C-alpha positions, -999 to +999 in steps of 0.1 A: -002+000-003+012+034-008-003+062+012+009+102+001-004+136+010+004+163-016-008+201-022-012+203-055-001+235-075-025+229-104-056+209-118-034+181-129-021+154-109+001+127-125+012+093-106+035+065-107+020+029-106+047+005-092+050-023-116+034-044-091+002-024-090-002-032-131-032-054-140-045-051-109-077-029-091-064+001-075-087+028-054-076+065-058-093+087-030-091+125-032-105+147-005-098+176+014-077+172+052-092+203+063-128+190+049-124+159+074-113+180+104-143+206+101-164+177+105-179+175+140-174+148+161-202+132+173-210+140+211-200+114+234-231+102+256-234+087+291-249+055+292-268+071+320-282+101+294-305+071+277-322+063+311-365+065+296-355+074+263-374+042+247-411+052+263-423+016+267-455+011+283-454-009+312-461-041+291-438-033+267-409-032+291-421-062+310-418-082+272-382-063+267-370-075+299-383-110+293-366-108+259-332-096+273-330-124+301-340-145+270-313-137+251-285-137+278-296-175+286-287-185+255-251-180+262-256-203+294-268-231+270-241-261+260-232-263+222 
């Protein structure tokens, strides 16, 4: 793999393809590094901030808890 960062001086760029890459599919990516820096990272939330977000009825909550218990019990079985 070859990775390099360049600063073009004009619109046209010429690249040298190594002989070992001839006849193979290669991927060429072009993006502005500053654009990546400008994208905001998603807010890091604490697990406690999600408490109560499902807004389940009592029946839905009990069904959900039962489902979770069944899933966890599957890890205990012999395969």
